[in-house]
N, C-alpha and C positions, 0 to 999 in steps of 0.2 A: 519228347517235345520236338526233336529235330527231325520229325518224320517226313517233312516236305521235301528235303533235299533229294532223295532218290527219285522223286516224281518229276523234277525238272532237270536232273543230271543228264539224261539223254539229250535234251535240247541244248544244254550248255555245251555238250560235245559237238552238237551240230554247228554251233557258233564257231568253235575252234576249227572244225572241218571246213566250213565255208571260208574262214580266214585263210587257212592253208591253201585251199583251192584257188582263191584269188591271187595269192602270192605266187603260186606255181605258174598260173596262166600268164601273169605279168612278167615273170622272169624267164618263161619259155615261150617266146612268140610263135615258134613253130607248132607247139601244141595248141595254141589258141587258133591258129589257122587250120590245123588238122581237124579240130572240132567244129569248124564252120559248117553251118546247115542253113541254107536259104529256103525257108519254108513259111510263107505268109499264113498258111492254114495252121501250122504248128504254133505260130506266134499267137494267133487268135485263140486257139484252144487253151494255151497255158495262161493267157491273160484272162480269159473267161473263168478259168478255175480260181484264180486269185480273186477276181471280182465277186464270184459266187460265195466264196468263203467269207469275205469281208461283208457282203450283204447279209449273210446269215448272222454273223456276229453283231452287225448293226441292228438287226431286227430283235435279237435277244436282249441286247443292252437297252434298246428303246422301250421294251416292255417294262424294264426296271425304271427307266426314266419317267414313264407316264404315271408310275405309282410313288415315285420318290422326288422330293423337291430339290435335291442336291444338284446344283448346276454342273458339278464336276462330272456327274454321270452323263449329262447332256453332251459335254465336250467329248467324252469317250465314245458315245454313240455316233456323234458327228464325225469323229476321226475315222471310224470304220466305214461310215456312209460315204464320205468324200472319196476315200480310197476306192471303194466299190464302184461308185458312179464315174469318177474321172478316169480311173484305170480301164473301165469298160469302154469308154470313148476312145482311149488309147488303142485298144484292140480293134474296135470297129473301123478306125481310120487307118488300119494297116494298108500300105500301098499294095495294090493288086487285088484287094478285096472289094469293099464298097467304093473306094476311091481309086481313080486311075492315076497313073504317073509313077515315076521311080521314087519320088520323095514328096511327102506331104508335111508341111510345117506343123500342122495341127497335131500330128501324132506325138512328136517330141514335146510340144508345149503341154499337151494333156498329161503326159507322164510326169513331167516336172511339177506341174500344178498338183497332181495327185500326191506325190511325195511331200511337197511343201505343206499343203493343207493338212494332210494326215499327221505329219510330225508336229506341226504347230498346235493342233487340237489335242494331240496326245500329251504334250507338255502342259497345256491348259488343264487337262484332266488330272494332272499330278500336283496341281497347286491349289491351295485353299483360298479361293476367291471370296472376297467380302465387299459389300457396297451395293449401290443401286443397280448397277448393270447386271451383276450376277443374280440379284434378286428378281430383276425384271426377266432375265433369261429363264430363270426357274419357273416363274409364273406363267410365261408364255411358251413353255418348252414344247408343247404339242404343235403350236403354230410354227415354231422355228424348225422343227423336224419336217413338217409338211412343206414349208418354204424351201428347205434345202433340197428336198426331192424334186420340187418344181424347178428349182435352179438347174439341177443336174439334167433333167429332161430337156429344158430349154437349151442348155449348153450342148448336149449331145445332138439335138436336132440341128443346131446352127453349125456344129463342127462337121456334120455329114453333108449338109446342104450347101454350106458356104465355107469350105475349108480355107479358102484364100484370105479369110478375115485375119488369120495369123500371118504376119509378114515372114518371109523366108529368112531375112537378115536377122530377125529377132530370135527365131528358132535356132539359127546356126551361130549365134553370137557366143564366143568363147567366154567373154566376161560374164554374160548372163548365166551361162552354164556353171561357171565357177562359183558365183555368188549363191546361186540356188543350191548347189551341191554342198557348199560350206554351211549354209543355213540349215539344211536338212540334217547333216551329220551332227552339228552342234545341238540342234533341238532334240534329236533322238538320244544323244548322249545324256542330256539333262533329264529327259524322261526316264531313261534306263536307270540312272542314278537314283532318282526319286522313288521309283517303284522297287528298286533293289533294297533300298533302306526299309521300305515297308515289308518286303519279304523277310529280311533279316530279323525284323521285330516280331512279325506275326507268324512266320513259317507257312503262310497260306500259299498253295501252289499257284493260284491265279496271279498273285503279285509277281512270282518268279516267271510265269509264262509271259506276262506283259513286258517284263524286263528283257527276256530273251528276244521277244518280237521286236522291241525297239532297237536292239543291237543288230538284228538281222536286216531290218529296214535301212539302218545306217550303212551296213555293209553292201546291201543291194544298191544304194545310191552311189557309193564309191565305184562299184562294179559297172554300173550304168554310165558313170561319167568317163571312165577310162576305156570302155568297150568300143570295138568297131562293130558295125551292124552285121549281124548273123554270125559273128565269131564266137569262140567258146565263152569268153567273158560276158558277151551279150546274153547268152542263154543262162549263164550262171546267175546273173542278177534276177532273172525270173524265178529260178529255183530257190534262191534265197528268200524271195518274197513269199513263195508258196510255203516254205517251212516256217517263216515268221508268222503268217496268218494261221497255219495249222497248229502251231504251239498254243495259241490262245484258244482255238476251237477245241482242241483235245482237253485242255484244262477245264473249260466250261462243261464239256461232256462228262468228264470225270466227276466234277462237282454235282452235276445233275444226277449221276448214278448214286451219289450219297444223299440226294434229296435236298441239296442246299445251293443249287446253281445261282438262283436269283440273289440269295443272301450273300454269297461270295462276291458277286458283282457289286452289290451295295457296299461291302466292306472295303472295296478298292478305294473308296472316297475318304476313309478314315485317315487323318493326318497327325493327330496328337499321339504321343508315344504310348500313353496308357491304353488308348482305344485300339491301337495296332497290336499291342501285346495281348490285350484281352481277346482280340479276334483270333489269335492262335490257340486259345484254350481248346482242349479236346472235349468230346462229349462227356467223358468221365468227370473232368473238372467242373463242367457246367452242372452236371447232376449233383455233385457233392455241394457245390455252392447253393443250388436250389434246396438241398436238404438243410443246409445251414440257415437259409432264410426261413424255412418252415419251422425250424427249431427256435430261432432267436433272431429277430430283426436287427438288434444291436450288433450281434456277433458278425453278421454279414456286412453291415455298413462299416464296422470297424475294420474288417479284413480288406475291404475295398480301399479304404483310406490308407491303411498301412501299406498296401501294395503300391498305391500311388506315391507315397512318400519314400518307400524303399527304392522305387525306380529312380526317383530324383537323386537320392543318395548314391545309388549305384552308378548313375550317369556321372555324378560329380567325381566318383572314384574311377571313372573311365572303364567300367565294365562293358564287355562286348555284348552285342544284342542278344545272342542266344542265351547267355547267362542272365541277362535282364529278364528275358521271357520266363526262364525257370524261377527266378526270384519272384516275379509277379504271381506265378501260379502258387508257389509255396506260401507267399505272404497272404494271398487271398484265402488260403485254406489253413493258415497256421493254427487256428483255434478249432479246427474241425473235430478234434477229439472231445470237445465240450458237448457234442451232441448227446453223449451218453451220461452226462452229469445231471443229477436231480436239480430241479428248479430251486428247491429249498437251500441247496448249497451254492448254486451258480449265482443266484440273485439275493443272497442273504444280506439283510441290512446289518451292518456292524461287522466286527472282526470275526474271522473264522477260527474255530478251535483246531487243535493239532490233527484230529482225524479228518475234519472237513478239508483242511489244507492239503493233506495227503491225497484226498480224492481229487482235488483240483489239479495237483501236480501230475496226476495220471494222464491228463489230456494230451501231453506231448507224445508219450509212447503209444497211447491208444490212437492218436491221430496218425502217427507214422504207419501203424498197422492198417488203418482204414485206407490210406492213400496208396499203399504198396501195390494193391491190385489195379489201381487206376493210373498210377504214374510210374514210369520206368526210370525216370531221371533221379540220380542220386542227390542233386541239388535241392529239388523240391522236398524230398524226404528229410534231408539234413536240416532244412529250414523249419519244418514242422517239429522235428525232434529236439533241436538244439536252440530254439529261439529264447529259451529261458536260462541258458547257461550264462554265467557271469564271468567277466574278464579276470576276476581274482580267484576263480575256481570254486566258488561257493554256490553255484547255481544247480539246476537239475535238468535232465535226469542223470547225467554222467559225470558231473563235476569237472567238466573240461575247463581249461584256463587259457587265456591269451590266444596266441596264434593257433592253438590246437582246436579252437572253435572254428568251424567253417566260416569263411568271410561272408558268405551269403546269409548265414544265420545271424552274424553280428550286425549286418546291415538291417535285417528285419527286426532285430531286437531293439535297436535304437529308434526305429520308426514305430514299433509297437508301444514302447514306453511313452513316447511323445504324444501319440494319438490318444492313448489311455488317459494321460494327464489332461488333455484338452477336451475330453468327452464327459458328458454327464453319466454318472453311474447310479445304481440303485442305492448306494450307501454314501454318496457325496456329489456335490456339484462340480462342474468342470473347473479346472485350474485356469488362471489367466495365462496368457502367452508368456508374460515375464516370469511368472512363478514356474511354469513348465520348463522354460529355458534354464532357470536357476537350478532346478532339481536335476535336469539332465547334466548340467555342468558339474554339479556336485558328485554325480555318479560316474563321471569320466575317469577311467583308470581303475575303478573298482568294480562297478557293475557293467559298464559299457566300454567298448573299444574307443580310445581317444581319437583315433583317425576317423572312425565313423561318426563320432560326435561332431568333429569339426566339419565334416561333409554335410551333416544334418543342418548345422547352423548356416551353411552357405546357401541352402535351398529352402529354408523355412519360409521366407517371404513368398516365394512362388507357391508353395503348398498351401499356406494360409489363405491366399487369395482364391484358390480353386477348390480345395478339398476340406478345409478345416470343419470340424464337426459343428461348430457354432453357426455355420452357414446352412446346416441341415436340420430337418425336424424328423423325429422318429419316436416311436413309442416302445420303450424297453419293456419286455415282458417281466412282470414282477411275480414273485412267489406269493402264494396264497397266505 
C-alpha cells in the first residue's frame, strides 16, 4: 500500500538539495559571485523552458476541466496557465532582448505577479469551495479559461509595447517585494500541507508531486527575493522552478503510462478522508471489490460502510494516515471470503445449524488467502483474518484475546458489528440506533475492545449522518 513513496522520494531529495544550495550560496557570498553569469539569452531560454512545461500542464489539466464540473480543477489549471503566461512575459521583457535599457520594471513585476497568482490559485485548488461563486465558475469554466488566455495575451502585448506602464519605483520597492514574497511563501506552504495530507491518505504520486512542486516554488521565491541579478542565487531560483514544474510533469507522464493520467488529476480534488483513502486502492483491491459487488450487493455496501466507520474510529484513536489507508482496504474486503459461500447458507432465513456456522466461519481464513496475492500489507490481511476475534478470546479463527488481537482488526470489528446491527438482513430488520448502541455497550469488554467502543461512540453522529444504511436503498440477494 505504501508503494508511492519511492516515486516521489527523488523529488523530496531535490527539495533538500535546493534548500542546501540556497543556504550555501547565502553563507558563501564569494561562491555566489563566482557563479555569476550575465546572459540575457540564457535567461530567456530557461524561462521559456519553465513556461513551456507549465503550459503543457495547463493544457492537460484543462482537458480534465472541460469534462469535470469540479471548480478546484479549474483553479489548478489556472495556476499552471498564469505561471506559463506571466513568466513567459518575464522572459520576453529581459533587458537586451526585445526591450532596450539596463533595467525594465515590467520584468520584475511580471515575475512577482506570476509567483503570486500561481500560488494563490494553487491554494484555491486545495480547498473544497462551495457556494454560488464556485458553482458559477464551474458552469462557465470554458469561458474563464478562454478569458484567462485573452488576458495573458493582452498583458504580454502591453508589457512589450508599453513597458513604462509599470513604474520603476513600484518594481524597486522593498516593501512591495517583501509583502509579495511573504504572501507567496505562505500560500505555497498552505498548498503543500493540503496536498501532503492527501498524499499521506491516498498514496497517489500526483499528490506528492504537487506537494514537492509547491515547496520548490516557495524556495524559488525566497531565492529570487534574496538574489542579486545574474548571481548564483539568481540562477538557482530558475533551476528550482524547473524542477518544481518537472516534478508534476513526470508524475502526469507516469500516470499516463499506467493509463490513468486524467483520472489521477480528477482525484486531486477529493477532499474527504474516505475518498482520498479509496483513491489509493490498488487495481487488485478494486478488482476484488468488483467481485464482491457481483457476488452480493449487500456485502459490498456493508464493506464500504464499515470502512467509513472504521476510518472515523481510527482517526479518533489517532491512527496515522498510512495505517488508516490499510484499515480502509482491509475493512472494504473484510468479508471477501464469503464469495465462496453458498447462497443457501449466506442468506438463510433463521438460525444456522452447527455445520452451516462452520462454513460461515471459514470466510476469515479463506478471505486472507484470497487477498494474500493482491495485498502485501500485513494490516489488511490481519483485518480480514481477525475481525471476528473476541476480546475475551472466544472468537475465531485463532481465539486471540485482548491486546493480542491486532488493533486494526479490533477497530474493524466494532465497526462491523455496529453496521450489521443497523442494516436490514435476510433474517431480520435493522435495529434502531438506540438498540444498536445498547448492544455494542453490552459487548464492551467481552466481545469488543472497550477503547474501540468508546471511540465508536464518539463518532457515531458523524457516521449516521453520512453513511448509515437506513439512508441507502439496496436489494439484498436472497436464496431461492
